[in-house]
C-alpha positions as CSV (number, residue, x, y, z in Angstrom):
1,M,-27.6,35.7,77.9
2,K,-24.0,34.5,77.0
3,K,-25.3,31.3,75.7
4,L,-27.8,33.2,73.4
5,L,-25.1,35.5,72.1
6,G,-22.9,32.5,71.3
7,I,-25.7,30.9,69.3
8,I,-26.3,34.2,67.5
9,L,-22.5,34.5,66.7
10,L,-22.4,30.9,65.5
11,V,-25.3,31.5,63.0
12,L,-23.6,34.6,61.6
13,M,-20.4,32.8,61.1
14,I,-22.1,29.9,59.2
15,G,-24.0,32.5,57.1
16,A,-20.9,34.3,56.3
17,G,-19.1,31.1,55.3
18,A,-21.9,30.1,53.0
19,W,-22.0,33.6,51.4
20,F,-18.3,33.4,50.8
21,Y,-18.5,29.9,49.1
22,F,-21.2,30.8,46.7
23,E,-19.6,34.1,45.9
24,Q,-16.4,32.4,44.9
25,K,-18.4,29.7,42.9
26,Q,-20.1,32.3,40.8
27,Q,-16.7,34.0,40.1
28,Q,-15.2,30.7,38.8
29,P,-15.5,30.1,34.9
30,P,-18.0,27.6,33.9
31,Q,-16.6,24.0,33.3
32,S,-16.7,23.0,29.7
33,E,-18.7,19.9,28.8
34,P,-16.5,17.0,27.5
35,Q,-16.6,17.0,23.7
36,P,-17.2,13.6,21.9
37,T,-14.3,12.3,19.9
38,A,-14.6,12.3,16.2
39,E,-15.4,9.0,14.7
40,Q,-12.3,7.1,13.8
41,P,-12.0,5.3,10.3
42,I,-11.7,1.5,10.5
43,A,-9.3,1.5,7.6
44,T,-7.4,3.9,5.4
45,A,-6.0,3.3,1.9
46,H,-4.0,5.2,-0.7
47,Y,-4.7,4.3,-4.4
48,Q,-2.5,5.0,-7.3
49,C,-4.3,5.3,-10.8
50,D,-3.3,5.6,-14.3
51,A,-2.0,9.0,-15.5
52,G,-0.6,9.7,-12.0
53,K,-4.0,10.3,-10.4
54,T,-4.5,9.3,-6.8
55,I,-7.3,8.6,-4.2
56,D,-7.1,8.6,-0.5
57,A,-9.9,6.7,1.2
58,Q,-11.1,6.5,4.8
59,F,-13.5,3.7,5.5
60,Y,-16.1,4.1,8.4
61,E,-18.3,1.5,10.1
62,G,-22.0,1.9,10.5
63,T,-25.0,0.1,11.8
64,T,-26.4,-2.5,9.5
65,T,-30.1,-2.3,8.9
66,P,-32.1,-5.6,8.6
67,P,-34.0,-6.0,5.4
68,S,-37.5,-4.8,5.2
69,T,-38.5,-7.6,2.8
70,P,-37.7,-11.2,3.7
71,G,-35.2,-12.8,1.5
72,Q,-33.3,-9.5,0.7
73,P,-29.9,-8.6,2.0
74,P,-29.5,-6.3,4.8
75,Q,-28.6,-2.6,4.1
76,P,-25.0,-1.8,5.1
77,G,-24.5,1.3,7.2
78,G,-20.8,2.0,6.4
79,S,-19.4,5.0,4.6
80,V,-16.2,6.1,3.0
81,K,-14.6,9.7,2.7
82,V,-12.6,10.0,-0.5
83,Q,-10.1,12.7,-1.5
84,L,-9.2,12.9,-5.1
85,S,-6.1,14.3,-6.6
86,D,-8.2,16.8,-8.6
87,G,-9.3,18.5,-5.4
88,R,-12.7,16.9,-4.9
89,T,-13.5,15.4,-1.6
90,M,-16.8,13.6,-0.8
91,T,-18.4,11.3,1.6
92,L,-20.3,8.4,0.2
93,K,-22.8,6.0,1.8
94,Q,-22.2,2.2,1.5
95,T,-24.7,0.3,-0.7
96,I,-25.6,-3.3,-1.2
97,S,-23.0,-5.2,-3.3
98,A,-22.4,-8.8,-4.0
99,D,-18.6,-8.2,-4.6
100,G,-16.4,-5.9,-2.6
101,A,-17.5,-2.8,-0.8
102,R,-19.6,-0.2,-2.9
103,Y,-20.2,3.3,-1.8
104,S,-22.4,5.8,-3.8
105,D,-23.6,9.6,-3.6
106,G,-27.2,8.4,-4.3
107,D,-29.9,5.8,-4.3
108,P,-28.9,2.9,-6.6
109,Q,-32.5,1.9,-7.0
110,K,-33.4,5.3,-8.5
111,Q,-32.6,5.9,-12.1
112,G,-30.1,8.6,-12.4
113,A,-29.6,9.2,-8.7
114,E,-26.1,8.2,-8.6
115,T,-23.4,10.4,-10.1
116,F,-20.3,9.1,-8.4
117,V,-19.5,5.4,-7.2
118,F,-16.4,4.2,-5.5
119,W,-16.2,0.5,-5.5
120,S,-13.3,-1.2,-3.3
121,K,-12.5,-4.7,-4.7
122,G,-9.6,-6.4,-3.1
123,N,-6.5,-4.3,-3.5
124,G,-8.0,-2.2,-6.4
125,A,-10.7,0.3,-6.7
126,L,-13.2,1.0,-9.4
127,V,-14.6,4.6,-9.8
128,L,-17.7,5.3,-11.8
129,E,-18.9,8.9,-12.7
130,N,-22.3,8.9,-14.2
131,N,-22.2,5.2,-14.6
132,E,-18.8,5.4,-16.7
133,Q,-15.2,5.0,-16.1
134,K,-13.8,8.5,-16.8
135,N,-11.0,10.0,-14.8
136,Y,-9.7,7.4,-12.3
137,I,-8.8,4.2,-14.0
138,G,-6.6,1.2,-13.1
139,C,-6.6,2.2,-9.5
140,I,-4.4,-0.1,-7.2
141,E,-3.8,0.3,-3.6
142,V,-0.2,1.5,-2.6
143,A,1.9,0.3,0.3
144,K,3.1,2.7,2.8
145,D,6.7,3.7,2.5
146,P,8.7,1.5,4.8
147,G,11.6,4.0,4.5
148,G,13.7,4.8,1.6
149,L,11.1,4.1,-1.1
150,P,9.3,7.3,-2.1
151,G,8.8,6.4,-5.7
152,V,5.6,4.8,-6.7
153,F,4.9,2.8,-9.9
154,E,1.5,1.6,-10.8
155,S,0.3,-0.3,-13.8
156,G,-3.4,-0.6,-14.3
157,A,-2.9,-2.9,-17.3
158,Q,-0.7,-5.2,-15.3
159,A,-2.6,-4.6,-12.1
160,F,0.1,-4.0,-9.6
161,S,1.8,-1.3,-7.6
162,I,5.3,-1.1,-6.1
163,R,7.5,1.3,-4.2
164,Y,11.1,2.1,-5.2
165,P,14.1,4.4,-4.3
166,A,13.8,7.9,-5.9
167,D,17.0,7.7,-7.9
168,Y,16.2,4.3,-9.5
169,T,15.5,4.3,-13.3
170,V,12.2,2.7,-14.4
171,D,11.7,0.9,-17.9
172,D,8.2,-0.2,-18.5
173,T,9.2,-1.5,-22.0
174,Y,11.7,-4.1,-20.5
175,K,11.7,-7.7,-21.6
176,Y,13.9,-10.5,-20.2
177,Q,15.4,-12.2,-23.1
178,A,17.9,-14.7,-21.7
179,L,15.7,-17.6,-22.3
180,G,16.1,-17.6,-26.1
181,T,14.2,-16.7,-29.2
182,G,10.5,-16.3,-28.8
183,K,10.6,-16.8,-25.0
184,D,10.8,-13.1,-24.0
185,I,9.1,-12.3,-20.7
186,A,7.7,-8.8,-20.4
187,G,7.7,-6.7,-17.4
188,V,8.9,-3.5,-15.7
189,K,12.6,-3.0,-14.7
190,F,14.0,-0.8,-11.8
191,T,17.7,-0.2,-12.4
192,I,19.9,1.0,-9.5
193,A,21.4,4.6,-9.5
194,S,24.8,4.8,-10.9
195,S,25.9,6.4,-7.6
196,T,25.2,3.1,-5.8
197,A,27.8,1.3,-7.9
198,A,30.3,4.1,-7.9
199,G,33.6,3.1,-6.4
200,T,32.6,-0.4,-6.0
201,N,32.8,-3.7,-8.1
202,L,29.0,-3.6,-8.5
203,S,27.8,-2.9,-12.1
204,P,25.2,-0.1,-12.6
205,D,23.1,-2.4,-14.8
206,T,21.9,-4.3,-11.6
207,Y,18.2,-4.1,-11.3
208,L,15.0,-5.5,-9.8
209,S,12.1,-6.4,-12.2
210,I,8.5,-7.4,-12.1
211,E,7.7,-9.9,-14.8
212,E,4.6,-11.9,-15.9
213,I,3.9,-15.0,-17.8
214,P,0.4,-14.8,-19.0
215,Q,-0.1,-18.4,-20.1
216,A,1.1,-20.8,-17.5
217,S,-0.7,-23.7,-16.1
218,Y,1.2,-23.3,-12.9
219,C,3.3,-20.5,-11.2
220,S,6.8,-21.5,-10.5
221,A,10.1,-19.5,-10.3
222,S,11.7,-22.2,-12.6
223,L,9.7,-20.7,-15.5
224,F,11.7,-17.6,-15.4
225,L,15.2,-19.0,-15.4
226,D,17.3,-21.3,-17.6
227,G,19.8,-22.3,-14.9
228,G,19.8,-26.1,-15.7
229,S,21.8,-28.0,-12.9
230,K,23.1,-24.8,-11.4
231,M,19.4,-23.6,-10.5
232,S,18.0,-24.3,-7.1
233,V,14.3,-24.1,-6.5
234,S,12.4,-24.0,-3.2
235,T,9.2,-22.7,-1.6
236,T,8.9,-20.2,1.2
237,T,6.4,-18.0,2.8
238,I,7.4,-14.3,3.5
239,G,5.0,-11.9,5.1
240,G,2.0,-14.2,4.5
241,T,2.9,-14.5,0.8
242,E,4.0,-17.8,-0.6
243,Y,6.8,-17.7,-3.1
244,S,8.4,-20.1,-5.4
245,V,12.0,-19.1,-5.3
246,A,14.7,-20.0,-7.8
247,T,18.3,-18.9,-7.8
248,T,21.2,-19.2,-10.3
249,T,24.7,-17.9,-10.8
250,G,26.8,-17.2,-13.9
251,A,30.4,-16.1,-14.8
252,A,32.1,-14.8,-17.8
253,A,35.4,-12.9,-18.3
254,G,35.7,-11.7,-14.7
255,N,32.0,-10.9,-14.3
256,R,29.6,-12.6,-11.9
257,Y,25.8,-12.7,-12.4
258,E,23.4,-13.7,-9.6
259,E,19.7,-14.0,-10.2
260,S,17.0,-14.7,-7.8
261,V,13.3,-15.0,-8.8
262,Y,10.4,-14.9,-6.4
263,A,7.3,-16.1,-8.2
264,I,3.9,-15.5,-6.3
265,S,2.5,-18.9,-6.2
266,V,-1.1,-18.1,-6.3
267,T,-1.1,-15.5,-9.2
268,N,-2.5,-16.4,-12.7
269,P,-1.0,-14.9,-14.9
270,C,2.2,-15.9,-13.1
271,I,3.8,-12.8,-11.5
272,A,7.5,-12.9,-10.4
273,V,10.0,-10.5,-8.9
274,R,13.5,-10.9,-10.3
275,Y,16.8,-9.6,-8.6
276,F,19.7,-9.4,-11.2
277,I,23.0,-8.6,-9.6
278,H,26.0,-8.1,-11.8
279,Y,29.5,-7.4,-10.3
280,G,33.2,-7.7,-11.2
281,V,35.7,-10.1,-9.4
282,L,37.4,-7.7,-6.9
283,A,40.8,-9.3,-7.6
284,N,40.7,-8.1,-11.2
285,Y,40.7,-4.5,-10.3
286,P,44.0,-2.6,-9.6
287,T,44.6,-2.6,-5.9
288,G,42.7,0.0,-4.0
289,T,40.7,1.3,-7.0
290,V,37.3,-0.1,-5.8
291,Q,35.7,-1.5,-2.8
292,Q,33.6,-4.7,-2.5
293,F,30.0,-3.6,-2.7
294,D,27.5,-4.3,0.1
295,E,25.4,-7.1,-1.1
296,A,23.5,-7.5,2.1
297,A,22.4,-3.8,1.9
298,L,21.4,-4.2,-1.8
299,R,19.3,-7.3,-1.1
300,A,17.6,-5.7,1.8
301,Q,16.7,-2.7,-0.4
302,F,15.4,-5.2,-3.1
303,D,13.5,-7.1,-0.3
304,A,11.9,-3.9,0.8
305,M,10.7,-3.2,-2.7
306,R,9.3,-6.8,-3.1
307,G,7.5,-6.4,0.1
308,S,5.8,-3.2,-1.2
309,L,4.5,-5.0,-4.2
310,I,0.5,-5.1,-4.2
311,F,-1.2,-6.7,-7.2
312,Q,-4.9,-6.8,-8.0
313,Q,-6.5,-9.9,-6.5
């Protein structure tokens, strides 16, 4: 009898335990299913266009579809999300293109089906609206700010963009005229802020410029300077870009002039970055009135600007 009562008690205990477990299970909040992460872009780019307009682009990868007809190119499956400075945002599908990456809001095989086309070519972008260039012209990719270079200059005509400090002065009518009559070199000049030179022997006419020689059979820094025997020319590669580099110095009436030219060897027309540094001999100032300017810091700033230069390839 005792054995039977023990068995009955054990069964009751097991039943109570099971009831308690399932009761607690029902009172617990349901576990949420893990949500799939959003598709991440394979690349992003910021473009500056003429008239101050901008485009931000996020590029996505997709599955390429084999051609349905032998001998035809495969259909790309990528897409791009573009955000325009006029407030428009759109996602475009990639289409077949023999040059660059072309994206459209319609079927290019159907007449009138496309109303907006974004075409990424090298470091530039072409935008077509109803098969015409209307609102976004001369679009060039812009480098990210490495720090201290919030300003952006873009030239669709000269096909380049560059970053610069906010307090620099920009002159897009600049011409380098030190080579003599009829040898002017056009470009864009970025002059340092007067506050940079204040209290030092640095002259406020110090600048960095982007210059271009349109008709040159080769691209060399020596084309941009008339230094004679005082000029040194070398070749160097910085950040994957090959430069022809020329330097020269000059002196007159207690002033010193240092010029360094970095010509981008692969460009045609020949594009070069010039550093023009003008300062006075410190000994010529009354004692204690000015300090020696920080040339290393100035050149580092110029180097950062040069490193942000992007030209249309």
